[in-house]
PASENU-609997 format. One record per residue: y, x, z of N, C-alpha, C, O in turn; residue number from 1; residue in three letters. Coordinates in steps of 0.2 Angstrom, whole numbers. Example, Ala and Ser with C-alpha at 12.3 -4.5 7.8 and 13.67 -1.06 7.14 Angstrom:
<atoms>
    n.v    n.u    n.w   ca.v   ca.u   ca.w    c.v    c.u    c.w    o.v    o.u    o.w    n  res
    -28     66     39    -22     62     39    -16     66     39    -17     71     42    1  Ala
    -11     64     35     -5     68     36      0     64     39      6     67     40    2  Ser
</atoms>
This chain:
<atoms>
    n.v    n.u    n.w   ca.v   ca.u   ca.w    c.v    c.u    c.w    o.v    o.u    o.w    n  res
    101   -134     79    105   -128     82    101   -121     81     95   -122     82    1  Met
    104   -116     80    101   -110     80    101   -106     86    106   -107     90    2  Phe
     96   -103     89     96   -100     95     95    -93     94     92    -91     89    3  Ser
     97    -88     98     97    -81     97     90    -79     97     86    -82    101    4  Pro
     88    -74     94     81    -71     94     80    -68    101     84    -66    104    5  Ser
     74    -69    103     72    -67    110     72    -59    110     71    -56    105    6  Pro
     74    -57    116     75    -49    117     68    -47    117     63    -50    119    7  Leu
     67    -40    115     60    -37    115     58    -37    122     62    -36    127    8  Pro
     51    -38    124     49    -38    131     49    -31    133     48    -26    129    9  Arg
     50    -30    139     49    -23    142     41    -22    143     37    -27    142   10  Asn
     39    -17    146     32    -15    146     28    -20    150     23    -23    148   11  Leu
     30    -21    156     26    -26    161     26    -33    158     21    -36    159   12  Glu
     32    -35    155     32    -42    153     27    -43    147     24    -48    146   13  Ala
     26    -37    143     22    -37    137     15    -38    140     11    -43    137   14  Ser
     13    -35    145      6    -35    147      5    -42    151      0    -45    150   15  Phe
     10    -44    154     10    -51    158      8    -56    153      4    -61    154   16  Arg
     12    -56    147     12    -62    143      5    -62    139      4    -67    135   17  Asp
      1    -57    139     -5    -57    136    -10    -63    139    -14    -65    136   18  Leu
     -8    -65    145    -11    -70    149     -8    -77    148    -10    -81    152   19  Gly
     -3    -77    144      1    -84    144     -4    -89    142     -9    -88    138   20  Ser
     -2    -95    143     -6   -101    141     -4   -103    134     -8   -106    131   21  Glu
      1   -100    131      3   -102    124      0    -97    119      2    -91    120   22  Lys
     -4    -99    114     -6    -94    110     -1    -90    106     -2    -84    105   23  Pro
      5    -93    104     10    -90    100     13    -84    105     15    -79    102   24  Ala
     14    -86    111     16    -81    116     12    -75    117     14    -69    117   25  Thr
      5    -76    117      0    -71    118      0    -66    111      0    -60    112   26  Arg
      1    -69    106      1    -66     99      7    -61     99      6    -55     97   27  Ala
     13    -64    101     19    -59    100     19    -54    106     21    -49    105   28  Ser
     15    -56    111     15    -50    117     10    -45    114     11    -39    116   29  Ala
      5    -46    110      1    -41    107      5    -36    103      4    -30    104   30  Val
     10    -39     99     14    -34     95     19    -30    100     20    -24     98   31  Arg
     21    -33    105     25    -29    109     22    -24    113     24    -18    114   32  Asp
     15    -25    115     11    -20    118     10    -14    114     11     -8    116   33  Val
      9    -16    107      9    -10    102     15     -6    102     15      0    102   34  Val
     21     -9    102     27     -6    102     28     -1    108     30      5    107   35  Arg
     26     -3    114     26      2    119     20      7    119     22     13    121   36  His
     15      5    117      9     10    117     10     16    112      8     21    113   37  Ala
     14     14    107     15     20    102     20     25    105     21     30    102   38  Leu
     23     23    110     28     28    113     25     32    119     28     37    121   39  Arg
     19     30    121     17     34    127      9     34    127      6     29    126   40  Ser
      6     40    128     -1     40    128     -4     36    134     -9     33    134   41  Asp
      0     36    140     -2     33    146     -3     25    144     -7     22    146   42  Thr
      3     23    141      3     16    139     -3     14    134     -6      9    135   43  Thr
     -4     18    130     -9     17    125    -16     16    128    -20     12    126   44  Arg
    -17     21    133    -24     21    136    -24     14    140    -30     11    141   45  Ala
    -19     11    143    -19      5    146    -20     -1    141    -23     -6    143   46  Arg
    -17      0    135    -16     -5    130    -23     -7    127    -25    -13    126   47  Ala
    -27     -2    125    -33     -3    121    -38     -7    125    -40    -12    121   48  Ile
    -39     -6    131    -44    -11    134    -41    -18    134    -45    -23    133   49  Pro
    -35    -19    135    -32    -26    135    -32    -29    128    -33    -35    127   50  Ala
    -31    -25    123    -32    -27    116    -39    -29    114    -40    -34    111   51  Leu
    -43    -25    116    -50    -26    115    -52    -33    118    -56    -37    115   52  Glu
    -50    -34    124    -51    -40    128    -49    -46    124    -52    -51    123   53  Lys
    -43    -46    121    -40    -51    117    -44    -52    111    -45    -58    109   54  Ala
    -46    -47    108    -50    -47    102    -57    -50    103    -60    -54     99   55  Leu
    -60    -49    109    -67    -51    110    -67    -59    112    -71    -62    111   56  Arg
    -62    -60    116    -62    -67    120    -57    -72    120    -57    -77    122   57  Gly
    -51    -70    116    -46    -75    116    -48    -81    112    -52    -81    107   58  Asp
    -46    -87    115    -48    -93    111    -45    -94    105    -47    -98    101   59  Ala
    -39    -91    104    -35    -93     98    -36    -87     92    -36    -81     94   60  Ala
    -38    -90     86    -40    -85     81    -34    -80     79    -35    -75     78   61  Ala
    -28    -83     80    -22    -79     78    -21    -74     83    -19    -68     81   62  Ala
    -23    -75     89    -22    -69     94    -27    -64     93    -26    -58     93   63  Val
    -34    -66     91    -39    -61     90    -37    -57     83    -38    -51     83   64  Arg
    -34    -60     78    -32    -57     72    -27    -52     74    -27    -46     71   65  Ala
    -22    -54     78    -16    -49     80    -19    -43     84    -17    -38     83   66  Ala
    -24    -45     88    -27    -39     92    -31    -34     87    -30    -28     88   67  Ala
    -34    -36     82    -37    -32     77    -32    -27     74    -33    -21     73   68  Ala
    -27    -30     72    -21    -27     68    -18    -22     73    -17    -16     71   69  Val
    -17    -24     79    -14    -19     84    -19    -13     86    -16     -8     87   70  Ala
    -25    -14     86    -30     -9     88    -29     -4     82    -30      2     83   71  Leu
    -29     -6     76    -28     -1     70    -21      2     71    -21      8     69   72  Ala
    -16     -1     73     -9      2     73     -9      7     78     -5     12     77   73  Asp
    -13      7     84    -13     12     89    -19     17     88    -20     22     92   74  Val
    -22     17     82    -27     21     80    -33     22     85    -35     27     87   75  Gly
    -35     16     87    -40     15     93    -47     16     90    -51     11     90   76  Ala
    -49     22     89    -56     24     87    -61     21     92    -67     19     91   77  Gln
    -59     22     99    -63     20    104    -65     12    104    -70     10    107   78  Glu
    -61      8    100    -62      1    100    -66     -1     94    -67     -7     92   79  Ala
    -69      4     90    -73      3     85    -79     -2     86    -80     -7     82   80  Leu
    -83     -2     92    -88     -7     93    -85    -14     93    -89    -18     91   81  Pro
    -80    -15     96    -77    -22     97    -75    -24     90    -76    -30     88   82  Ala
    -72    -20     86    -70    -22     79    -76    -23     75    -76    -28     71   83  Leu
    -82    -20     76    -88    -21     72    -91    -28     74    -93    -31     69   84  Leu
    -90    -30     80    -92    -36     82    -88    -42     79    -90    -47     77   85  Val
    -81    -40     79    -77    -45     76    -78    -46     69    -75    -51     66   86  Ala
    -81    -42     65    -83    -43     58    -87    -50     57    -87    -53     52   87  Val
    -90    -52     63    -94    -58     63    -91    -64     66    -94    -69     68   88  Glu
    -84    -63     67    -80    -69     70    -81    -75     66    -82    -75     60   89  Asp
    -80    -81     70    -81    -87     66    -75    -89     62    -76    -93     57   90  Asp
    -69    -85     63    -63    -86     59    -63    -81     53    -64    -75     54   91  Asp
    -62    -84     47    -62    -79     41    -56    -74     42    -57    -68     40   92  Ala
    -50    -76     44    -44    -72     45    -46    -66     50    -44    -60     49   93  His
    -49    -68     55    -51    -63     60    -56    -58     57    -55    -52     58   94  Val
    -61    -60     53    -65    -56     50    -62    -51     45    -63    -45     45   95  Arg
    -57    -54     42    -53    -49     37    -49    -44     41    -49    -38     38   96  Gln
    -46    -46     46    -42    -41     50    -46    -36     53    -44    -30     54   97  Met
    -52    -38     55    -56    -33     59    -58    -28     53    -59    -22     55   98  Ala
    -60    -30     47    -62    -25     42    -56    -21     40    -57    -15     39   99  Leu
    -51    -24     40    -45    -20     38    -43    -15     43    -41     -9     41  100  Ala
    -44    -16     49    -43    -12     55    -48     -6     55    -46      0     56  101  Ala
    -54     -8     53    -59     -2     53    -57      3     47    -58      9     48  102  Ile
    -55      0     42    -53      4     36    -47      9     38    -47     15     37  103  Gly
    -42      6     42    -36     10     44    -38     15     49    -36     21     48  104  Glu
    -43     14     54    -45     19     58    -49     24     55    -48     30     57  105  Ile
    -53     22     50    -56     27     46    -62     31     50    -63     37     48  106  Gly
    -65     28     54    -71     31     58    -77     31     54    -79     25     52  107  Asp
    -80     36     52    -86     37     48    -92     33     51    -97     31     48  108  Ala
    -92     32     58    -97     28     61    -98     21     59   -103     18     59  109  Arg
    -93     19     55    -93     12     53    -96     11     46    -97      6     43  110  Ala
    -98     17     43   -100     17     36   -106     12     35   -106      8     30  111  Thr
   -111     13     39   -117      8     37   -115      1     38   -118     -3     34  112  Gln
   -111     -1     43   -109     -8     43   -105    -10     37   -106    -16     35  113  Arg
   -101     -6     35    -97     -8     29   -101     -8     23   -100    -12     18  114  Leu
   -106     -4     22   -111     -4     17   -114    -11     16   -115    -14     11  115  Glu
   -116    -14     22   -119    -21     23   -114    -26     21   -115    -31     18  116  Arg
   -108    -25     23   -102    -29     22   -101    -30     14    -99    -35     12  117  Ala
   -102    -24     11   -101    -25      3   -106    -30      0   -104    -32     -6  118  Leu
   -111    -31      3   -116    -36      0   -116    -43      4   -120    -47      3  119  Arg
   -111    -44      8   -111    -50     12   -110    -56      8   -107    -56      2  120  Asp
   -112    -62     10   -112    -68      6   -105    -71      6   -103    -75      1  121  Ser
   -101    -69     10    -94    -71     11    -89    -67      7    -88    -61      8  122  Arg
    -86    -70      2    -81    -66     -3    -76    -63      1    -74    -57     -1  123  Pro
    -73    -66      6    -67    -62     10    -70    -56     14    -66    -51     14  124  Glu
    -76    -56     16    -79    -50     19    -80    -45     14    -78    -39     15  125  Val
    -83    -47      8    -84    -42      3    -77    -38      0    -77    -32     -1  126  Arg
    -72    -43      0    -65    -40     -2    -63    -35      2    -61    -29      0  127  Tyr
    -62    -36      9    -60    -32     13    -64    -26     14    -62    -20     16  128  Gln
    -71    -27     13    -76    -21     14    -75    -16      8    -75    -10     10  129  Ala
    -73    -18      2    -71    -13     -3    -66     -8     -1    -66     -2     -2  130  Val
    -61    -11      2    -55     -7      4    -57     -3     10    -55      3     10  131  Ile
    -60     -6     15    -61     -2     21    -66      4     19    -66      9     22  132  Ala
    -71      2     15    -77      7     14    -73     13     10    -75     19     12  133  Phe
    -69     12      6    -66     18      2    -62     22      7    -61     28      6  134  Ala
    -59     19     12    -55     23     17    -60     27     22    -58     33     23  135  Arg
    -65     24     24    -70     27     29    -73     33     25    -75     38     28  136  Val
    -75     31     19    -79     36     15    -75     40     10    -77     42      5  137  Ala
    -69     41     12    -63     44      8    -65     50      4    -63     52     -1  138  Arg
    -69     55      7    -71     61      4    -78     61      1    -80     66     -2  139  Asp
    -81     55      1    -87     55     -3    -86     51     -9    -87     45    -10  140  Asp
    -84     55    -15    -83     52    -21    -88     47    -24    -87     42    -26  141  Gly
    -94     50    -24   -100     46    -27   -101     39    -23   -102     34    -27  142  Pro
   -100     40    -17   -102     33    -13    -96     28    -14    -97     22    -15  143  Ala
    -90     31    -15    -84     26    -16    -85     23    -23    -84     17    -24  144  Val
    -87     28    -28    -87     26    -35    -93     20    -35    -92     15    -39  145  Ala
    -98     21    -32   -104     17    -32   -102     10    -29   -104      5    -32  146  Gly
    -98     10    -24    -96      4    -21    -91      0    -25    -92     -6    -26  147  Ala
    -87      4    -29    -82      0    -33    -86     -2    -39    -84     -8    -42  148  Cys
    -91      2    -42    -94      0    -48    -98     -7    -47    -98    -11    -51  149  Ala
   -101     -7    -41   -105    -14    -39   -100    -19    -38   -102    -25    -41  150  Arg
    -94    -18    -35    -90    -24    -34    -86    -26    -41    -84    -32    -41  151  Ala
    -86    -22    -46    -83    -24    -52    -88    -29    -56    -86    -32    -61  152  Leu
    -94    -30    -54    -98    -35    -56    -99    -41    -52   -103    -45    -53  153  Asp
    -94    -41    -47    -94    -47    -42    -92    -53    -46    -89    -53    -51  154  Asp
    -95    -59    -43    -93    -65    -46    -86    -67    -45    -83    -71    -48  155  Asp
    -83    -65    -40    -77    -66    -37    -71    -62    -41    -72    -56    -41  156  Asp
    -67    -65    -44    -62    -62    -48    -57    -57    -44    -55    -52    -46  157  Ala
    -56    -60    -38    -51    -56    -33    -55    -49    -31    -52    -44    -30  158  Ala
    -61    -49    -30    -65    -43    -28    -65    -39    -34    -65    -33    -33  159  Ile
    -66    -41    -40    -66    -37    -46    -59    -33    -47    -59    -27    -48  160  Arg
    -54    -37    -45    -47    -34    -46    -46    -28    -40    -44    -23    -42  161  Tyr
    -48    -30    -34    -47    -25    -29    -52    -19    -30    -50    -13    -28  162  Ile
    -58    -20    -33    -62    -14    -34    -59    -10    -39    -59     -3    -38  163  Ala
    -56    -12    -44    -53     -8    -50    -47     -5    -47    -45      1    -49  164  Met
    -43     -8    -42    -37     -5    -40    -39      1    -35    -36      6    -35  165  Arg
    -44      0    -31    -47      5    -27    -49     11    -31    -47     17    -29  166  Val
    -53     10    -36    -55     15    -41    -49     19    -44    -49     25    -45  167  Ala
    -44     15    -45    -38     18    -49    -34     22    -44    -31     28    -46  168  Glu
    -34     20    -37    -29     24    -33    -33     29    -29    -30     34    -26  169  Glu
    -40     29    -28    -43     34    -24    -44     40    -28    -45     41    -34  170  His
    -42     46    -24    -43     52    -26    -47     57    -22    -46     56    -16  171  Gln
    -50     62    -24    -53     67    -21    -50     74    -23    -50     76    -28  172  Ile
    -47     77    -18    -44     83    -19    -39     83    -24    -38     87    -28  173  Asp
    -35     77    -24    -30     76    -29    -32     74    -36    -28     73    -40  174  Gly
    -38     73    -37    -41     71    -43    -43     64    -43    -47     62    -38  175  Glu
    -42     60    -48    -45     53    -48    -52     53    -49    -55     58    -51  176  Pro
    -55     47    -46    -62     47    -47    -65     47    -54    -63     42    -58  177  Leu
    -69     52    -56    -71     52    -63    -79     50    -62    -83     55    -60  178  Arg
    -81     44    -64    -88     42    -63    -90     39    -69    -86     34    -72  179  Asp
    -96     40    -72    -97     37    -79    -98     29    -78    -97     26    -83  180  Pro
   -100     27    -72   -101     20    -71    -94     16    -71    -93     11    -75  181  Arg
    -89     19    -68    -83     17    -68    -79     17    -75    -76     12    -77  182  Leu
    -80     23    -78    -77     24    -85    -80     18    -89    -76     15    -93  183  Leu
    -86     17    -90    -89     12    -94    -86      5    -93    -85      2    -97  184  Ala
    -86      4    -86    -84     -3    -84    -77     -4    -86    -75     -9    -88  185  Arg
    -73      1    -84    -65      1    -86    -64      0    -93    -59     -4    -95  186  Ala
    -68      3    -97    -67      2   -105    -68     -5   -107    -65     -7   -111  187  Arg
    -73     -8   -104    -75    -15   -105    -69    -19   -103    -67    -24   -106  188  Glu
    -67    -18    -96    -62    -23    -93    -55    -23    -96    -52    -27    -96  189  Leu
    -54    -17    -99    -47    -16   -102    -46    -21   -108    -41    -22   -110  190  Val
    -52    -22   -111    -52    -27   -117    -54    -34   -116    -51    -38   -119  191  Glu
    -59    -35   -111    -62    -41   -110    -61    -44   -104    -62    -50   -103  192  Thr
    -58    -40    -99    -57    -43    -92    -51    -48    -91    -47    -48    -96  193  Gly
    -50    -50    -85    -44    -54    -84    -38    -50    -84    -39    -43    -83  194  Glu
    -33    -52    -86    -27    -48    -87    -25    -44    -81    -23    -38    -83  195  Glu
    -25    -46    -75    -24    -42    -70    -29    -36    -69    -27    -30    -67  196  Asp
    -35    -37    -70    -40    -32    -70    -39    -27    -75    -40    -21    -75  197  Val
    -38    -30    -81    -37    -26    -87    -31    -21    -86    -32    -15    -88  198  Ala
    -26    -23    -83    -20    -18    -82    -22    -13    -78    -20     -7    -79  199  Ile
    -25    -14    -72    -27     -9    -67    -33     -4    -71    -33      2    -69  200  Val
    -37     -7    -75    -42     -3    -78    -38      2    -83    -40      8    -83  201  Ala
    -33     -1    -86    -29      4    -90    -26      9    -86    -26     15    -89  202  Ala
    -23      8    -80    -20     13    -76    -25     18    -74    -24     24    -75  203  Leu
    -31     16    -73    -37     21    -71    -39     25    -77    -39     31    -76  204  Tyr
    -39     22    -83    -41     26    -89    -35     31    -91    -37     37    -93  205  Leu
    -29     29    -90    -24     33    -92    -23     39    -87    -22     44    -90  206  Ala
    -25     38    -81    -25     44    -76    -30     49    -78    -29     55    -77  207  Arg
    -35     47    -82    -40     51    -84    -39     54    -91    -44     57    -94  208  Leu
    -34     52    -94    -32     55   -100    -34     51   -106    -34     54   -112  209  Gly
    -37     45   -105    -40     41   -111    -34     37   -114    -30     34   -111  210  Glu
    -34     38   -121    -29     35   -125    -28     27   -124    -23     24   -125  211  Glu
    -34     24   -124    -34     17   -123    -30     15   -117    -26     10   -117  212  Lys
    -31     18   -112    -27     17   -106    -20     18   -107    -15     14   -104  213  Gly
    -18     24   -110    -11     25   -111     -7     20   -115     -2     19   -114  214  Arg
    -11     18   -120     -8     13   -125     -6      6   -121     -1      3   -122  215  Ala
    -10      4   -116     -9     -2   -113     -3     -1   -108      1     -5   -107  216  Val
     -3      5   -104      2      7   -100      9      7   -104     14      4   -101  217  Val
      9      9   -110     15      9   -114     17      2   -116     23      1   -116  218  Leu
     12     -2   -117     14     -9   -119     17    -13   -113     21    -17   -114  219  Asp
     15    -11   -107     18    -14   -101     25    -12   -100     29    -16    -98  220  Val
     26     -5   -101     32     -3   -100     37     -6   -105     43     -7   -103  221  Val
     35     -6   -111     39     -9   -116     40    -17   -116     43    -20   -120  222  Ala
     36    -20   -111     36    -27   -110     33    -31   -116     35    -37   -117  223  Glu
     29    -27   -119     25    -31   -125     19    -34   -122     16    -38   -125  224  Arg
     17    -32   -115     12    -35   -112     14    -37   -105     17    -32   -101  225  Arg
     12    -43   -103     14    -45    -96      9    -44    -91      3    -44    -92  226  Lys
     11    -42    -85      6    -41    -79      7    -47    -74     13    -49    -72  227  Thr
      2    -50    -72      2    -55    -67      5    -52    -60      8    -56    -56  228  Pro
      3    -46    -59      5    -43    -52     11    -38    -53     11    -33    -57  229  Glu
     17    -39    -50     23    -35    -50     21    -28    -49     23    -23    -52  230  Leu
     17    -27    -44     15    -20    -41     12    -16    -47     13    -10    -48  231  Glu
      8    -20    -51      4    -16    -57      9    -14    -62      9     -9    -65  232  Asp
     14    -18    -63     20    -16    -68     23    -10    -66     25     -6    -69  233  Glu
     25    -10    -59     29     -5    -56     24      2    -57     27      7    -58  234  Gln
     18      1    -56     13      7    -56     13      9    -63     13     16    -64  235  Ala
     13      5    -68     13      7    -75     19     11    -77     19     16    -80  236  Cys
     25      9    -74     31     12    -76     31     19    -73     33     24    -76  237  Ile
     29     20    -66     29     26    -63     24     31    -66     25     37    -67  238  Glu
     19     28    -68     13     32    -71     16     35    -78     14     41    -80  239  Leu
     20     31    -82     23     34    -88     27     40    -87     27     44    -91  240  Ala
     30     40    -81     34     46    -79     30     52    -77     31     58    -79  241  Gly
     24     50    -73     20     56    -71     16     59    -77     16     65    -77  242  Glu
     14     55    -82     11     57    -88     16     60    -93     14     63    -98  243  Leu
     22     59    -92     27     61    -97     26     58   -104     26     62   -109  244  Arg
     26     52   -104     25     48   -110     32     47   -114     35     43   -112  245  Leu
     33     52   -118     40     52   -121     41     45   -125     47     43   -126  246  Gln
     36     42   -128     37     36   -131     40     30   -127     42     25   -129  247  Glu
     39     31   -120     41     26   -115     49     27   -114     52     22   -111  248  Ala
     52     33   -115     59     34   -113     64     29   -115     67     26   -111  249  Val
     64     26   -122     69     21   -123     68     15   -119     72     11   -118  250  Pro
     61     13   -118     60      7   -115     62      8   -107     64      3   -104  251  His
     61     13   -104     63     15    -97     71     15    -97     73     12    -92  252  Leu
     74     18   -102     81     17   -102     84     10   -102     89      9    -99  253  Glu
     81      6   -106     83     -1   -107     82     -4   -100     86     -9    -98  254  Arg
     76     -3    -97     75     -6    -90     80     -4    -85     82     -8    -81  255  Arg
     83      2    -85     88      4    -80     95      2    -82     99      0    -78  256  Val
     97      3    -89    104      2    -90    105     -3    -96    111     -5    -98  257  Trp
    100     -7    -98    100    -11   -103    104    -18   -101    104    -19    -95  258  Gly
    106    -22   -106    109    -28   -105    105    -33   -101    107    -37    -97  259  Thr
     98    -33   -103     94    -38   -100     94    -37    -92     93    -42    -88  260  Arg
     94    -31    -90     93    -29    -83    100    -32    -80     99    -34    -74  261  Arg
    105    -31    -83    112    -33    -80    112    -41    -79    114    -43    -74  262  Val
    109    -44    -84    109    -52    -84    104    -54    -79    106    -59    -75  263  Leu
     99    -50    -78     94    -52    -72     97    -52    -66     97    -56    -61  264  Arg
    101    -46    -65    105    -45    -58    110    -51    -57    111    -53    -52  265  Gln
    114    -53    -63    119    -58    -62    116    -64    -60    119    -68    -56  266  Leu
    110    -66    -63    107    -72    -61    103    -72    -54    100    -77    -52  267  Phe
    102    -66    -52     99    -65    -45     92    -69    -44     91    -73    -41  268  Ala
     87    -66    -48     81    -70    -48     77    -68    -42     72    -71    -40  269  Trp
     79    -64    -38     76    -62    -31     73    -55    -31     72    -52    -36  270  Gly
     72    -53    -25     70    -46    -24     63    -45    -27     62    -39    -29  271  Ala
     59    -50    -28     52    -48    -31     52    -49    -38     47    -48    -41  272  Gly
     58    -50    -41     58    -51    -48     57    -44    -52     58    -39    -49  273  Asp
     56    -45    -59     55    -39    -63     61    -35    -63     60    -29    -65  274  Arg
     67    -37    -61     73    -33    -61     72    -27    -56     75    -22    -57  275  Ala
     68    -28    -51     67    -23    -46     63    -17    -50     63    -11    -47  276  Ser
     60    -17    -56     57    -12    -59     62     -7    -61     60     -1    -63  277  Cys
     68     -8    -61     73     -4    -64     73      3    -59     74      8    -62  278  Ala
     72      2    -53     72      8    -48     66     12    -50     67     18    -50  279  Trp
     60      9    -51     54     13    -53     55     16    -60     53     22    -61  280  His
     59     13    -65     60     16    -71     65     22    -70     64     27    -74  281  Ala
     70     22    -66     74     28    -65     70     33    -62     71     39    -64  282  Arg
     65     32    -58     61     37    -55     57     40    -61     56     46    -61  283  Ile
     54     36    -65     50     39    -71     54     43    -75     52     48    -77  284  Ala
     60     41    -77     64     45    -81     66     52    -78     66     57    -81  285  Leu
     68     51    -71     69     57    -68     63     62    -68     64     68    -68  286  Ala
     58     59    -67     51     64    -67     51     67    -73     48     73    -73  287  Arg
     53     64    -79     53     68    -85     59     72    -87     59     75    -92  288  Met
     63     73    -82     69     77    -83     75     74    -86     79     78    -88  289  Gly
     75     68    -86     81     64    -89     87     65    -84     87     64    -79  290  His
     92     68    -87     98     71    -84    102     65    -80    104     66    -74  291  Glu
    103     60    -84    107     54    -81    103     51    -75    106     50    -70  292  Arg
     97     50    -76     93     47    -70     93     52    -64     94     49    -58  293  Ala
     92     58    -65     92     63    -60     99     63    -56     99     63    -50  294  Arg
    104     63    -60    111     64    -57    112     58    -53    116     58    -48  295  Ser
    110     52    -55    111     46    -52    108     45    -45    110     43    -40  296  Glu
    102     48    -45     98     48    -39    101     53    -34    102     51    -28  297  Ile
    104     59    -36    107     63    -32    114     60    -29    115     61    -23  298  Val
    117     57    -34    124     53    -32    122     48    -26    126     47    -22  299  Ala
    117     44    -27    115     39    -22    114     42    -15    114     38    -10  300  Asp
    112     48    -15    111     51     -8    117     51     -4    117     51      2  301  Leu
    123     51     -7    129     50     -4    132     44     -4    138     43     -2  302  Gly
    128     38     -5    131     32     -6    133     29      1    131     32      7  303  Ala
    138     24      1    140     21      8    135     17     11    134     18     17  304  Trp
    131     13      8    126      9     11    120     13     12    117     17      8  305  Arg
    117     12     19    111     16     21    105     14     17    101     18     15  306  Arg
    105      7     14     99      5     10     99      9      4     93     11      1  307  Glu
    105     10      1    105     14     -6    103     21     -4    100     24     -8  308  Thr
    106     24      1    104     31      2     96     32      3     93     37      1  309  Arg
     93     27      7     86     28      9     82     27      2     77     30      1  310  Glu
     84     22     -2     81     21     -8     81     28    -13     76     30    -16  311  Ala
     87     31    -12     88     37    -16     83     43    -13     81     47    -17  312  Ala
     83     43     -7     78     48     -3     71     47     -6     68     52     -8  313  Val
     69     41     -6     62     40     -8     61     42    -16     56     45    -18  314  Val
     66     40    -20     66     41    -27     66     49    -28     63     51    -33  315  Ala
     70     52    -24     71     60    -25     64     63    -24     62     68    -28  316  Ala
     60     61    -19     54     63    -18     49     62    -23     45     66    -26  317  Gly
     49     55    -25     44     53    -30     45     56    -37     40     58    -41  318  Arg
     51     57    -39     53     60    -45     54     68    -45     55     71    -50  319  Ala
     52     71    -39     53     78    -39     59     81    -41     60     85    -45  320  Arg
     65     78    -38     72     80    -40     73     86    -36     76     85    -30  321  Val
     72     92    -38     73     98    -34     80     99    -32     81    102    -27  322  Gly
     84     97    -36     92     99    -35     94     94    -29    100     95    -27  323  Glu
     90     90    -27     92     85    -21     90     88    -15     92     85     -9  324  Ala
     87     94    -15     84     97     -8     89     98     -3     88     96      3  325  Arg
     95    101     -5    100    102      0    103     96      3    104     95      9  326  Gly
    104     91     -1    107     85      1    102     81      6    104     78     11  327  Ala
     95     82      4     90     79      8     90     82     15     90     79     20  328  Leu
     90     89     15     90     92     22     96     90     26     95     90     32  329  Gln
    102     89     23    108     87     27    107     80     30    109     79     35  330  Asn
    104     76     26    103     69     28     98     69     34     99     65     39  331  Leu
     93     73     33     88     74     39     91     76     45     89     74     51  332  Gly
     96     80     45     99     83     51    104     78     54    105     77     60  333  Val
    108     74     49    113     70     51    111     63     54    115     60     58  334  Gly
    105     61     53    103     55     56    105     49     52    105     43     55  335  Gly
    108     50     46    111     44     43    106     40     39    107     35     36  336  Ser
    100     42     39     94     39     35     88     40     40     88     44     45  337  Val
     82     36     38     76     37     42     73     44     41     72     46     35  338  Asp
     73     48     46     71     55     46     64     56     43     62     61     39  339  Ala
     59     51     44     53     51     41     53     51     34     49     54     30  340  Ala
     57     47     31     58     47     24     60     53     21     58     55     16  341  Leu
     65     57     24     67     63     22     61     68     22     60     72     17  342  Val
     58     68     28     52     73     28     47     72     23     45     77     20  343  Arg
     45     66     21     41     64     16     43     67      9     39     70      5  344  Glu
     50     65      8     52     68      1     52     75      1     51     78     -5  345  Ala
     54     79      6     54     86      6     47     89      5     46     94      2  346  Leu
     42     85      8     35     87      7     33     87     -1     30     91     -3  347  Val
     35     81     -4     34     80    -11     37     86    -15     34     88    -20  348  Arg
     43     87    -13     47     93    -17     43     99    -16     43    103    -21  349  Leu
     40    101    -10     37    107     -9     31    108    -13     29    113    -15  350  Ala
     27    102    -14     21    102    -18     22    103    -25     18    106    -29  351  Val
     28    101    -28     29    101    -35     29    109    -37     30    110    -43  352  Glu
</atoms>
């Protein structure tokens, strides 16, 4: 039999259940404490010591991991010492969540500890340390580039991948990391590395205007080259729009309106399937001024389904569809979509 989902705990029940005998109850109480803490500074001040206590001393690793995530969610810089201790937790997942939380909080006091973590003997620690270090040292381009360059020589394939992804995504003052060590390594990896690393290396090179990278991006858009990671295929599609690769237009059009896309939808391969790239392809085309793509995004802002409207809000911002500004402003006032999505889209339009 199916039972109804439990109602969200009120404030006092959330704190009470942090002391439950059941680990699953304590872990879910941690999440409810965060929900209340985000609504009130007074509750946040009360929550942080309770979450620190759970991180330091709960017997269940799942609860300690949830507490680390929770401290990041409430932006608890004051909990940095507890998180740094948790990097040495006996449980691998707790160590990973502690490092992820340190990166989310972004406190520069963690820099030296993260530098040591980059050289840790445990791969899961090195993996999360690459991500966290880039966030904490976000304005220090040479330091981030150096950390990524070292990680690109790691024996662990997952660490090489995340290092290349961090290098590709990290920007200083709106500009990609341009570092001779990263450039040299990316040129090697785009030809000789594992396929997932090679695609991200191509994205990095393409952003820096290198033809070798642009050629691989175009091959991915045209489906002449497959990507192990769906996220990387979507990134190639949107980058084709940002770079205004005119050679990509027919391939993008096929992804949005072609027969194969319709067949994929009919057979419903699932939300994570490549058919989802059609949305990204429409954004890429609209970014390049494609009239049909832009008009469809604007039309979807008035769709009946809330999910369609919100997807169109995000698309209008990413594609810089200036003619959608009025509709976006009306949606923001009416409350028929997430107001935060509208604000972000309008900020993107203002930057263009």
